[in-house]
C-alpha positions as CSV (number, residue, x, y, z in Angstrom):
1,M,-18.6,-18.4,-11.0
2,T,-22.1,-20.4,-9.9
3,T,-22.4,-23.2,-11.5
4,V,-26.1,-23.9,-12.5
5,T,-27.0,-27.9,-12.1
6,S,-29.9,-30.0,-13.0
7,A,-31.5,-32.3,-10.8
8,T,-33.3,-35.6,-11.5
9,S,-36.3,-36.5,-9.7
10,S,-39.4,-38.7,-10.1
11,T,-42.7,-38.3,-9.5
12,T,-44.4,-41.5,-7.8
13,S,-47.8,-40.5,-5.3
14,T,-50.6,-38.5,-7.2
15,S,-51.6,-36.9,-3.9
16,S,-48.2,-35.4,-3.2
17,S,-47.7,-31.6,-3.9
18,T,-44.1,-30.0,-3.8
19,T,-42.6,-28.9,-0.6
20,A,-39.5,-27.6,-2.0
21,S,-38.9,-23.9,-1.6
22,A,-38.0,-21.6,-4.5
23,D,-34.8,-21.3,-2.8
24,T,-33.7,-24.7,-3.4
25,F,-34.9,-24.9,-7.1
26,A,-33.3,-21.8,-8.2
27,S,-30.1,-23.6,-8.4
28,T,-31.8,-26.2,-10.2
29,D,-32.9,-26.7,-14.2
30,Y,-36.3,-25.1,-14.2
31,Q,-37.2,-27.2,-16.6
32,T,-37.0,-30.1,-14.9
33,F,-39.5,-28.2,-12.1
34,L,-42.1,-28.0,-15.0
35,E,-41.7,-31.8,-15.4
36,M,-41.9,-32.7,-12.6
37,L,-45.7,-30.4,-12.2
38,T,-46.6,-31.6,-15.4
39,V,-46.3,-35.1,-14.2
40,Q,-47.9,-34.4,-11.3
41,M,-50.9,-33.3,-13.0
42,Q,-51.3,-36.4,-15.3
43,N,-51.4,-38.7,-12.5
44,Q,-53.3,-37.7,-10.2
45,D,-56.2,-39.1,-8.4
46,P,-59.4,-38.0,-10.4
47,L,-61.4,-39.3,-7.8
48,N,-59.4,-36.6,-5.2
49,P,-57.7,-34.1,-7.5
50,M,-55.7,-31.8,-6.1
51,D,-56.8,-28.2,-5.3
52,S,-56.5,-25.5,-7.2
53,T,-55.2,-23.5,-4.9
54,D,-52.3,-26.1,-4.1
55,Y,-51.8,-25.5,-8.6
56,A,-52.0,-21.7,-8.4
57,V,-48.9,-21.8,-5.7
58,Q,-46.7,-24.2,-7.8
59,L,-47.4,-22.4,-10.8
60,A,-46.3,-19.1,-8.9
61,T,-43.4,-20.8,-7.7
62,F,-42.4,-21.6,-11.3
63,S,-42.6,-18.3,-12.3
64,G,-40.5,-17.4,-9.6
65,V,-37.8,-19.9,-10.2
66,E,-37.9,-19.0,-14.2
67,Q,-37.3,-15.3,-13.2
68,Q,-34.6,-16.1,-10.7
69,V,-32.8,-18.5,-13.4
70,Q,-32.7,-15.7,-15.7
71,T,-31.8,-13.0,-13.4
72,N,-28.7,-15.3,-12.1
73,Q,-27.5,-15.7,-15.8
74,L,-28.1,-12.0,-16.3
75,L,-25.8,-11.5,-13.3
76,E,-23.2,-14.0,-14.9
77,T,-23.2,-12.0,-17.8
78,I,-22.5,-9.0,-16.3
79,A,-20.0,-10.4,-14.0
80,G,-17.9,-11.8,-17.3
81,S,-18.4,-8.5,-18.4
82,I,-16.8,-6.6,-15.6
83,G,-13.9,-9.0,-15.5
84,Q,-13.1,-8.9,-19.3
85,M,-13.2,-5.2,-19.0
86,G,-10.7,-5.7,-15.6
87,I,-8.2,-7.5,-17.6
88,S,-8.0,-5.5,-20.5
89,E,-6.7,-2.7,-18.0
90,L,-4.9,-5.0,-16.2
91,A,-2.9,-5.7,-19.5
92,N,-1.1,-2.3,-18.8
93,W,-0.2,-3.5,-15.9
94,V,2.3,-6.2,-17.8
95,G,5.7,-5.5,-17.5
96,M,5.5,-3.0,-14.7
97,D,6.9,-2.8,-11.0
98,G,4.0,-3.5,-8.5
99,K,4.7,-2.9,-4.8
100,T,3.6,-6.6,-2.8
101,E,4.7,-7.9,0.5
102,E,5.7,-10.9,-1.5
103,P,8.7,-12.0,-2.3
104,V,10.4,-10.5,-5.8
105,Y,12.9,-11.5,-8.3
106,Y,15.9,-9.8,-8.4
107,Y,17.7,-10.3,-12.1
108,G,20.5,-7.4,-11.6
109,N,18.8,-4.4,-11.2
110,S,18.4,-2.7,-7.8
111,V,15.4,-3.4,-6.2
112,V,13.0,-0.4,-4.7
113,V,12.1,-1.2,-0.9
114,E,9.6,0.5,0.9
115,T,11.2,1.7,4.4
116,D,8.0,2.4,6.9
117,P,9.2,2.2,10.5
118,A,7.1,2.0,13.4
119,S,5.6,4.4,15.0
120,G,8.3,5.6,17.7
121,A,10.9,4.1,16.0
122,D,14.0,6.0,15.8
123,S,16.0,3.8,13.4
124,A,15.7,0.8,11.2
125,V,17.3,-1.7,9.8
126,L,16.8,-3.5,6.5
127,T,17.0,-7.2,6.2
128,V,17.5,-9.3,3.1
129,K,16.6,-13.1,2.9
130,D,16.9,-15.7,0.0
131,S,14.5,-17.9,-1.2
132,Y,15.7,-20.5,1.7
133,G,15.3,-18.0,4.3
134,N,19.0,-17.1,4.8
135,T,20.1,-13.6,5.8
136,V,22.4,-12.0,2.7
137,Y,21.9,-8.7,3.8
138,S,21.2,-6.4,7.0
139,G,22.0,-2.4,7.3
140,A,20.7,0.4,8.5
141,V,18.5,2.9,6.6
142,D,17.6,6.2,6.5
143,I,14.2,6.6,8.4
144,T,13.2,10.0,6.9
145,N,13.4,8.2,3.2
146,D,10.2,6.4,2.5
147,F,12.0,3.9,0.3
148,V,15.5,2.5,-0.4
149,E,16.9,0.8,-3.4
150,W,19.0,-3.0,-2.5
151,D,21.4,-3.3,-5.5
152,G,22.1,-6.9,-4.7
153,T,25.0,-6.5,-2.5
154,Q,25.5,-8.7,0.1
155,S,26.6,-8.1,3.9
156,D,30.1,-9.6,2.6
157,G,30.5,-7.6,-0.2
158,T,29.7,-9.8,-3.1
159,T,26.4,-9.6,-5.4
160,A,23.2,-11.6,-4.6
161,A,22.5,-14.6,-7.3
162,Y,19.7,-13.8,-9.4
163,G,16.3,-15.4,-7.5
164,N,13.6,-14.3,-5.6
165,Y,14.1,-12.5,-2.1
166,S,11.9,-10.9,0.8
167,F,12.5,-7.9,2.8
168,Q,12.3,-7.2,6.6
169,L,12.3,-3.9,8.5
170,K,13.1,-3.6,11.9
171,S,12.3,-1.0,14.2
172,Y,13.8,0.3,17.1
173,S,13.7,2.8,19.8
174,G,17.0,2.9,21.3
175,S,18.1,-0.2,21.6
176,D,15.0,-1.6,22.0
177,L,13.2,-3.8,18.9
178,I,9.9,-2.5,18.9
179,A,8.3,-3.9,15.3
180,T,9.6,-6.2,12.9
181,E,7.4,-6.5,9.6
182,T,7.6,-6.9,6.0
183,A,9.1,-4.7,4.2
184,P,6.8,-4.3,0.4
185,A,9.1,-4.0,-2.5
186,Y,8.5,-3.5,-5.9
187,G,8.7,-6.8,-8.8
188,R,7.9,-7.2,-12.2
189,I,4.4,-8.2,-13.1
190,V,4.4,-10.7,-15.9
191,E,1.0,-11.8,-16.2
192,A,-2.6,-10.9,-15.6
193,R,-5.7,-13.4,-15.4
194,V,-9.3,-13.6,-14.7
195,T,-10.0,-16.5,-11.9
196,D,-12.9,-17.8,-9.9
197,S,-11.6,-15.9,-7.1
198,G,-10.8,-12.7,-8.5
199,T,-8.3,-10.9,-10.9
200,E,-5.2,-11.8,-10.2
201,L,-1.4,-11.1,-11.7
202,V,1.3,-13.0,-11.9
203,M,5.2,-11.9,-10.8
204,A,8.7,-12.4,-11.7
205,S,9.2,-14.3,-8.7
206,G,6.1,-16.9,-9.5
207,A,4.5,-15.3,-6.8
208,T,0.3,-14.9,-7.6
209,V,-0.9,-11.6,-6.3
210,S,-4.6,-10.3,-6.0
211,S,-4.7,-7.0,-7.9
212,S,-6.1,-5.2,-5.0
213,D,-2.5,-6.4,-3.2
214,I,-0.7,-3.9,-5.3
215,T,-0.1,-0.9,-3.4
216,G,1.7,0.7,-6.1
217,L,3.2,0.7,-9.7
218,R,6.5,1.9,-11.2
219,T,7.7,1.8,-14.8
220,P,10.9,0.0,-14.7
221,S,14.3,1.4,-14.6
222,S,15.2,-0.9,-17.6
């Protein structure tokens, strides 16, 4: 959100005119602009008054500045209303599972992972890493399926501890590795909020994701 600030200035010369552009004054309090103009009128040299044309230009500038400030205030009000409308709609997302490329929190239930291999791949391997970057699971997936569920089973057959996990999909053509990409997974959304940078969603993993980066929603299995 743009903050409107107030600039303070003093007029000491009786013959100087306002030279700042309307664009500069658009970011200041227009009341200050009016006060500056009034002081200038009061202190001009009566033997060498300012040309009336200059006054007309400054008054026109003042009018334009006032309209610009009012327009900015109106736009801020509209933006605020849109933001609140968005947060109301996104409130329904809280408690849902959103598809994200950020790490997701595993809490005992299967995590749904998208498996979309690179073009030309004839096989793919899903890799699961913990929050320390350690690989806890690696296994082949059926590339004809769009999604796979990781039930928390690690490569050694034990069950993974609750925590944050990230997913990668390695695409192969024959024995050649042709691509390694982040595999989006569904993680629980726990909060929706509006910030200066837009509407954000907080995941159970602690990750903060822009609402526009959530590319899918699912009703949680439990």
